C-alpha positions, 0 to 999 in steps of 0.5 A: 386462334380457334384453338386458343378460342376452344380453350376458354369455352366453359366445360358445360357450355356450347358455342354455335355460329351460322354463316352465309355460304355465299355473300359479300360484305355489303350483303352480309352486314345487311342481310344477317341482322334481319335473319336473326329475327326470322330464325327465332321466329322459325324455331319459336315453337320448339322453344316455347315449350322447352325448360332450359337447364341454365341458359336458353338458345340465343342468337346475336349478330357479329360483324367481320372481324380478322379472318373470321367473316360476319356471322350469327353467334350464340353460347348456351351454358347447359349445366348438368343437362347434356340434352340441352346440348344436343336440342341446340344441335337439333335446332341448328340442323333445322335452321340450315334446313329451312335457311339453305343459305346457311351453314351452321358450326358448333363446338364445345370444350371438347372441340368438334364433339359431333365427331364423337359419336361417329368415332368408329366410322371416321377416316384415319386422318381426321382427329382432333388436331385436324378437324378445326373449321371442317365440320358443318351442318349445311342444308340440314346435312352434315358435312366434313371437309375432305382431304385430298386423295388419289380417288378425289382431288377435292379437299384441303390437306390434313396439315392445313387448318382452313380459315373459315372463308376457305371452309365456306368456299369449298362447301359452296363449290363442292357440297357433294364431296364435302358431304359426310358419308352415310355411316358418320351422318347416321351416327350423328343423326341417331342422336338426334332421334326423337325430336321434337317429340322427345321435348315433352317426353323429357318433362315431368309433372309433380304435385308440390305444396308451395307458397302462394307467391311462388305458384303466382310466378310459375303460372306466368314464367314456368321456365323460373323453376330451372334457376330456383332448382339450381339454387337449391342443388348448388346451395352453401351455408351462406345461402341458407342464412336467408332460408331462416326467416323466409321473408319473401316466400313465407310458408304460412299459405301453402297450396298444392300446384302442378309444377313442370320440370325436366328430368334432369331438374326433378332428379336434382330436386328429389334425389337430394336429402335435406332437413330444413331449419326449424326457424324456417317455418316449414314442417313435413308430415310423416314419410307414411303420409300420402302427400309426403313427397309433395310437401317435401318437393315444395319445401325444397323448391321454396328454399331454392326460390328464396335463395334466388331472391335473396341475393337481389334487391326489390324492384325500384320505382325510381324512373330508371327502373325497368318498365316491368316494374311499373304497375301499369305494365301488367294491363299492357301484357294482359292485353297482348296475351288476350291477342296471342302476341307472346306465342312467338314475340316473347320467345324471341325476346327471351332468346335475345335478352341479355343476361344482365338481370338475374333470375332472382330479379325477374322473380322479384319483378313478377311478384311486384308487377302481377297481382297475386292470385288469391288463395281461395282460387288457388285452392280451388285449383287443387281438385283440378290439377292433372295427374303427376307423372311417374318417377319410376324412370328414376329406378333403373333395374339391371334388366333395363340397363341391359335393354338400354345397352343392347339398344345402343349396340343395335343402333351401331350395327350394320343392317345388311348381313346381320345374320352372317355377321352374328354367326361370324361373330360367334365363331371361335376361329374369329375369336382366335384370329381377331386376337392374333390380328390384334397382337400382330397389329402396329401401335404407337404412342397414340394407342393400339390400333384395333383390326376391327373389320366387323365381320364385313367379309366372310371368314374362310378356314383351311385346316391344312394352312393352319396346321402348317402355320402352327407347325412353323410357329411351334416347330416340328420333327422335320423342322428346326426351331428357329429364333425367328419363328415367333414372328409372323408368316409374312415376316418369316418369308421376309427373313428367308428372302434376306437370308438367301440375299445374304447367301448371294453376297457371300455373307451366309457363312457368318450368319450360319455360325450365328444362328447355329450358336443361337439355336444350340442355346435356345434348344439347351434352355428349352429342353431344361425347361421341359424337364422342369415342367414335366414334374409339375401339373401345369401341363394338365391345364393345356390342351394338346394337339387339337384344332378349331374346326367350324368354330368348335373345339375338338376333344383333347388329344390325350383322351383314351391314350395310355398314361406312358404315351401321354407324358410325351411332349406334344405340341400345343394347340395355341388357338384352343387354349386361348379360346378356352382362356377367354371363356373362362374369363368371360365366365367369371365376369358373370355378365359384367364388364371385365378385360375379356368382354372389353377386348373382344368387343373392341375387336368387333366380336360379340359372344352370346351370353352363357347359357349353361346351367349355374 
């Protein structure tokens, strides 16, 4: 059922639920509806200053239905601003910390998207198919219902999808066992770092020349800037037909006002190229004019408000019209404002309101119920406007991108033994070993298994054992080349044991005959290849008879030898050639992403930037 519900969640929507961990039906039905207002009052200080991209945070009581117990639920469409989704996650974390009797679940069309942030630290059994009803915020901390293991019998099998009631029961009886590991919790909490200060940091104030009516609306409801920007950003030719005459917000009386956007909204408004219809009445000064940007932003914003209102009818004076359409409503609202009532109450009402009324209707209601600000008063305010924010954050240089990527990488590093890990990551022996582990790892239809240990254990290098391994791999004078020598060392041992067993069973004669025939054919084939390659220059591209000692490639073994001796076939240094080719590939990428860097990063190998002069 949950899988079917997940499919209907829109791509840009987040859904969240709050459950009582311990309760009976009667207590739940009585307690949860009361908690809705208490929760909204608790988070109201955060919500007052927040501008939502599309829909605000909202909560509503839902009675028990089927196997889902009674709960508080909400869903928010965040549009193009994914920060709205993570702000909601922060709110849920704060709610469960302030109300320890509650546990919160949150998901979007990707399912348990919190686990995506900690994908590098999840146990292998935990994947999108086994994570349903297992991830909760409880007492302000992330909890994941475990799978029973040899070390702990607590949990629910990965093959079973727990019901919400089962999950809450396990969460209540074994909260410590259900608590997520420190690495997983840290990865998720890092994404929430900076709140609530990030709310203000994500805002952008800009000066705009807008019609006086829009200035009046934004003075009462600054959050209505979001639907106006979205209306302009998603406009179509039919929408623009209403902007030929500007019946609601004529451009004959423009005032300079300070408008607060989110960074996402400002970028959407600023980055779009738009030329207004000549019949609209909007004219822009030359681009060299010092206030050109303010005129352009105001013109775009005015088009957004006009599009909103063009889709709605004017407020009615009929008896069944909304109370906010009554002119006496303004006096009542003003008295509440003087007493500070709206600081919390209006925020709660905003979070609980239904979406039956469109933003355009709200704009028209404000225009109808509020006395418009006098043009002279608005002109006087122009001299007292706060300084607008710099929009330099829109321009990201290569250095800024590198810095952000580095900060992202540093946040995921282990704090213990950083110096040793970096030295291990720079080791060329580690590069060679990582590639071998990757090639020998078992993979399936789900993808390749990356043998990434993050250099958690120090790497010890034994030159003798490596030389013996190369001899077995490449063949030597003392040892005949075998078709099974291309397998790993463990596989070689297994093959030898199997051969011994076959000899004991009387089957060695036939096996030896087959192997002799195979070796003869393979030896002739290899000899013919050697003869053909000796007449080419391909051998000069390989380094011969060397080894990686202490992470550094030694000089080529052919240096200083006569030409007739270098023509002899010598065993290749596989490790040295592997590392050399990887380094050449990295160098050709010029610091950009590419096959070599992506593969090494996936293996947990971090090489320093190229410091050689160009």
